[in-house]
C-alpha positions as CSV (number, residue, x, y, z in Angstrom):
1,M,-2.0,-2.8,20.5
2,V,0.5,-2.4,17.6
3,V,4.1,-1.4,18.2
4,L,4.7,1.9,16.5
5,E,7.9,3.3,15.1
6,P,9.9,5.5,17.6
7,P,9.9,9.3,17.0
8,G,13.6,9.3,16.3
9,T,13.2,6.9,13.4
10,L,10.3,8.9,12.0
11,R,12.3,12.1,11.9
12,Q,15.4,10.7,10.2
13,T,14.9,7.6,8.0
14,P,17.7,5.5,6.5
15,S,16.9,6.8,3.1
16,Q,17.3,10.4,4.2
17,E,20.6,9.5,5.7
18,D,21.6,8.3,2.3
19,G,20.7,11.6,0.7
20,V,17.2,10.9,-0.5
21,S,15.0,13.9,0.0
22,Q,11.8,13.7,2.0
23,S,9.6,14.3,-1.0
24,A,11.4,11.7,-3.1
25,E,11.0,9.1,-0.3
26,A,7.3,9.9,0.0
27,A,6.9,9.5,-3.7
28,L,8.6,6.1,-3.8
29,R,6.8,4.9,-0.8
30,S,3.5,5.9,-2.5
31,Y,4.6,4.2,-5.7
32,G,5.5,1.0,-3.9
33,A,2.1,0.9,-2.1
34,G,0.3,1.4,-5.5
35,L,2.4,-1.4,-7.1
36,I,1.4,-3.8,-4.3
37,Q,-2.3,-2.9,-4.8
38,Q,-2.1,-3.5,-8.6
39,A,-0.1,-6.7,-8.3
40,G,-2.6,-7.9,-5.6
41,I,-5.5,-7.3,-8.0
42,L,-3.7,-9.4,-10.7
43,L,-3.2,-12.2,-8.1
44,R,-6.8,-12.1,-7.0
45,C,-5.9,-11.4,-3.4
46,R,-8.2,-10.0,-0.8
47,Q,-7.7,-6.4,0.3
48,V,-6.3,-7.5,3.7
49,V,-3.3,-9.1,1.9
50,M,-2.5,-5.9,0.1
51,V,-2.8,-3.8,3.3
52,S,-0.5,-6.2,5.2
53,A,2.0,-6.0,2.4
54,Q,1.9,-2.2,2.3
55,T,2.4,-2.1,6.0
56,I,5.4,-4.4,5.8
57,M,6.9,-2.3,3.1
58,Q,6.4,1.0,5.0
59,R,7.9,-0.4,8.1
60,F,10.8,-2.0,6.3
61,Y,11.9,1.4,4.9
62,F,12.2,2.7,8.5
63,R,15.0,0.2,8.9
64,K,16.6,0.1,5.5
65,S,17.2,2.6,2.7
66,L,15.6,2.9,-0.7
67,V,19.1,3.2,-2.0
68,A,20.1,-0.2,-0.8
69,F,16.7,-1.9,-1.5
70,D,14.9,-1.1,-4.7
71,V,11.2,-0.3,-4.1
72,R,10.0,-2.8,-6.8
73,R,11.8,-5.7,-5.2
74,V,10.7,-4.8,-1.7
75,A,7.1,-4.4,-2.9
76,A,7.2,-7.9,-4.5
77,A,8.8,-9.5,-1.4
78,A,6.3,-7.8,1.0
79,L,3.4,-9.0,-1.1
80,L,4.8,-12.6,-1.2
81,L,5.2,-12.5,2.6
82,A,1.8,-11.0,3.2
83,T,0.1,-13.8,1.2
84,K,1.6,-16.3,3.6
85,L,0.8,-14.3,6.8
86,E,-2.9,-13.9,5.7
87,E,-3.2,-17.5,4.7
88,Q,-3.8,-16.8,1.0
89,P,-0.5,-18.1,-0.3
90,R,0.6,-17.4,-3.9
91,K,3.4,-19.0,-5.8
92,I,6.6,-16.9,-6.0
93,T,6.5,-17.3,-9.7
94,S,3.0,-15.7,-9.8
95,V,4.1,-12.8,-7.6
96,A,7.2,-12.3,-9.7
97,R,5.2,-12.3,-13.0
98,S,2.6,-9.9,-11.6
99,V,5.2,-7.3,-10.6
100,Y,7.2,-7.9,-13.8
101,V,4.1,-7.4,-16.0
102,L,3.3,-4.1,-14.3
103,A,7.0,-2.9,-14.4
104,C,7.2,-3.7,-18.2
105,R,3.9,-2.1,-18.9
106,E,5.0,1.1,-17.1
107,D,8.5,1.2,-18.6
108,G,7.3,0.3,-22.2
109,I,9.4,-2.8,-22.3
110,T,8.4,-6.0,-24.0
111,M,7.8,-8.7,-21.4
112,D,9.9,-11.8,-21.8
113,V,9.6,-14.4,-19.0
114,S,12.5,-16.4,-20.5
115,S,15.0,-13.5,-20.3
116,P,17.9,-13.6,-17.8
117,Q,16.5,-10.5,-16.3
118,F,13.2,-12.2,-15.3
119,L,15.0,-15.3,-14.0
120,T,16.9,-13.2,-11.4
121,I,13.7,-11.7,-10.1
122,K,12.6,-14.7,-8.0
123,T,16.0,-14.9,-6.5
124,D,15.9,-11.2,-5.6
125,I,12.4,-11.6,-4.1
126,I,13.6,-14.4,-1.8
127,R,16.6,-12.5,-0.8
128,V,14.7,-9.4,0.1
129,E,12.0,-11.4,2.0
130,R,14.8,-12.8,4.2
131,H,16.0,-9.3,4.8
132,I,12.5,-8.2,5.8
133,L,12.2,-11.1,8.3
134,R,15.7,-10.4,9.7
135,E,14.9,-6.7,10.3
136,M,11.4,-7.0,11.5
137,G,11.6,-10.3,13.3
138,F,9.8,-13.6,12.6
139,A,6.9,-12.4,14.9
140,I,6.1,-9.9,12.1
141,G,2.4,-10.8,12.4
142,Q,2.2,-8.9,15.7
143,L,3.0,-5.7,13.9
144,L,0.1,-6.0,11.5
145,E,-3.4,-5.0,12.5
146,P,-5.3,-3.6,9.5
147,P,-7.7,-0.7,10.5
148,H,-10.2,-2.1,7.9
149,K,-11.5,-4.6,10.4
150,L,-12.2,-1.9,12.9
151,V,-13.9,0.5,10.5
152,L,-16.6,-2.1,9.8
153,Q,-17.2,-2.5,13.6
154,Y,-17.2,1.2,14.3
155,A,-19.5,2.0,11.4
156,A,-21.9,-0.6,12.7
157,V,-21.9,1.0,16.2
158,L,-22.5,4.4,14.7
159,E,-25.3,3.0,12.5
160,C,-23.6,4.5,9.4
161,P,-25.2,3.8,6.0
162,K,-23.4,1.6,3.6
163,E,-22.1,4.5,1.5
164,I,-20.2,5.9,4.5
165,T,-18.6,2.5,5.3
166,Q,-17.6,2.1,1.7
167,K,-16.1,5.6,1.5
168,A,-14.3,5.1,4.8
169,W,-12.9,1.8,3.5
170,G,-11.6,3.6,0.4
171,F,-9.9,6.3,2.5
172,L,-8.2,3.6,4.6
173,N,-6.9,2.0,1.4
174,D,-5.4,5.3,0.2
175,A,-4.0,5.9,3.7
176,M,-1.6,3.0,3.1
177,R,0.3,5.2,0.6
178,T,1.5,7.1,3.6
179,T,3.3,6.1,6.8
180,V,0.3,6.6,9.1
181,C,0.2,2.8,9.7
182,C,3.6,3.2,11.4
183,Q,2.8,6.3,13.4
184,F,-0.8,5.8,14.7
185,E,-2.8,2.9,16.3
186,P,-5.3,1.2,14.0
187,N,-8.3,2.6,15.9
188,I,-7.1,6.1,15.2
189,I,-6.8,5.4,11.5
190,A,-10.2,3.8,11.4
191,V,-11.8,6.7,13.1
192,A,-10.1,9.1,10.7
193,G,-11.5,7.1,7.8
194,I,-15.0,7.4,9.1
195,S,-14.5,11.1,9.8
196,L,-13.3,11.8,6.2
197,A,-16.2,9.8,4.8
198,A,-18.8,11.6,6.9
199,R,-17.4,15.0,5.9
200,T,-17.2,14.1,2.3
201,L,-20.8,12.9,2.2
202,N,-22.2,15.5,4.7
203,F,-23.3,12.8,7.1
204,P,-23.7,14.0,10.7
205,L,-22.1,12.0,13.5
206,P,-23.2,12.2,17.1
207,Q,-21.5,14.8,19.3
208,E,-23.5,14.4,22.5
209,P,-23.3,13.5,25.2
210,D,-19.7,12.9,24.2
211,P,-17.9,13.3,20.9
212,W,-18.3,10.1,18.8
213,W,-14.6,9.5,18.4
214,E,-14.0,9.2,22.2
215,I,-16.1,6.0,22.1
216,F,-13.3,4.4,20.2
217,D,-10.5,5.7,22.4
218,A,-9.3,8.3,19.8
219,S,-8.2,11.8,20.5
220,Y,-9.2,14.7,18.4
221,D,-5.6,15.9,17.6
222,E,-4.6,12.4,16.5
223,V,-7.6,12.0,14.2
224,V,-7.0,15.4,12.6
225,A,-3.4,14.5,12.1
226,V,-4.3,11.3,10.2
227,C,-7.0,13.1,8.2
228,E,-4.5,15.7,7.1
229,R,-2.0,13.1,6.0
230,V,-4.5,11.1,4.0
231,W,-5.9,14.3,2.3
232,Q,-2.5,15.2,1.1
233,V,-2.5,12.1,-1.1
234,Y,-5.2,13.7,-3.3
235,N,-3.2,16.9,-3.7
236,Q,-0.1,15.1,-5.0
237,R,0.7,14.0,-8.5
238,R,1.0,10.4,-9.4
239,P,4.3,9.0,-8.2
240,R,6.8,7.7,-10.7
241,Y,9.3,4.9,-10.4
242,V,13.0,5.9,-10.2
243,S,15.6,3.3,-9.6
244,L,18.0,4.4,-6.8
245,N,19.6,0.9,-6.8
246,K,21.6,0.3,-9.9
247,G,21.7,-3.4,-9.2
248,S,18.0,-3.9,-9.4
249,G,16.9,-7.1,-11.1
250,L,13.6,-5.6,-12.2
251,P,13.3,-3.3,-15.3
252,I,14.8,0.1,-14.6
253,G,12.7,3.0,-15.8
254,S,13.8,5.7,-18.2
255,P,15.8,8.5,-16.7
256,M,13.4,11.0,-15.0
257,S,14.0,14.4,-13.6
258,S,11.2,14.1,-11.1
259,F,9.7,11.5,-8.9
260,W,6.3,12.8,-9.7
261,A,4.3,12.6,-12.9
262,P,3.3,15.9,-14.8
263,A,1.1,18.2,-12.9
264,S,-1.9,17.2,-15.0
265,E,-1.7,13.7,-13.5
266,R,-3.0,13.6,-10.0
267,S,-2.4,10.7,-7.6
268,D,-4.6,7.8,-8.6
269,G,-6.4,6.6,-5.6
270,G,-8.9,4.7,-7.7
271,L,-7.2,1.3,-7.5
272,A,-6.7,1.7,-3.8
273,R,-10.3,2.3,-3.3
274,T,-11.5,-1.0,-4.6
275,E,-11.8,-4.4,-3.0
276,S,-10.1,-7.0,-5.2
277,V,-11.8,-10.2,-6.2
278,E,-11.3,-13.2,-4.0
279,G,-10.5,-16.3,-5.9
280,K,-7.8,-18.2,-7.6
281,P,-4.6,-16.5,-8.8
282,Q,-4.8,-15.1,-12.3
283,D,-2.9,-17.0,-14.9
284,L,0.0,-14.7,-15.7
285,E,2.0,-17.1,-17.9
286,N,1.3,-14.9,-21.0
287,P,-1.1,-12.2,-20.0
288,S,-2.3,-10.0,-22.8
289,L,-1.9,-6.3,-22.4
290,D,-5.6,-5.8,-23.2
291,R,-6.7,-8.2,-20.4
292,M,-4.3,-6.6,-18.0
293,N,-5.7,-3.1,-18.8
294,E,-9.2,-4.5,-18.2
295,M,-8.2,-5.8,-14.8
296,M,-6.6,-2.5,-13.9
297,E,-9.8,-0.7,-14.8
298,E,-12.2,-3.0,-13.0
299,K,-13.9,-1.2,-10.0
300,E,-15.1,-3.9,-7.7
301,V,-17.4,-2.5,-5.1
302,L,-16.9,-3.8,-1.5
303,D,-19.8,-6.0,-0.6
304,L,-20.9,-5.0,2.9
305,T,-24.3,-6.6,2.8
């Protein structure tokens, strides 16, 4: 059983106490989760690493404010910590480069790994990692239980076809853009992923003698609540980066009047729906923009055979 965030913390977060609106906080949380996903792909991490990093980031912002801790720095530190917890360690230089590449690409800035700005990033990541450990405790691994492992077991029990399992896996990846991992037990989230997948693909699930979700100790109301939160991701525009911390060591985006992209750009759940390639870290010493674009466009299908 995972320790969930108390209701009082969920209602009033540190960011909201600092004047950040609920919509802006949701946008930056979603942006941070997406940044972790993309950086993890560049680092050739398995999906469990990205999920753990996203959970760490979401939980951290229930303890500290987005104003005090820039979302790009926290995303990088959470990813570095997750690689250690999931026993797929990556060098801090590689993590810093991956986030720096993505930040420069987004902001239209020329990447220069010899610049003073880049040299401060590793120091910032280490400092934020220490803050995360201080706030969440060194037993942080006990707070992490990805629902992805459960969805594979549940789908096997229900004898779901491969398409349902893959679709449910994708919904769970997109769920990490929200705070459901801090509010609901992993089994509830896994059941919600299967429910969304079954409804999307019109696959009937057993209702007799008892509703199928009760087999996995899930209540109807909780499953519906998670499904609604996940579905909201697809009705939102793509989140944009806005620096609330003027002391950020990472590239600061151009001034923006909104935390969301234009209405024509919907939230891109595509990257979150893919399983990244397992293997050695990508060499990011001088990655070309073309190669980076190729990696961002790769759609690796989860091998469930």
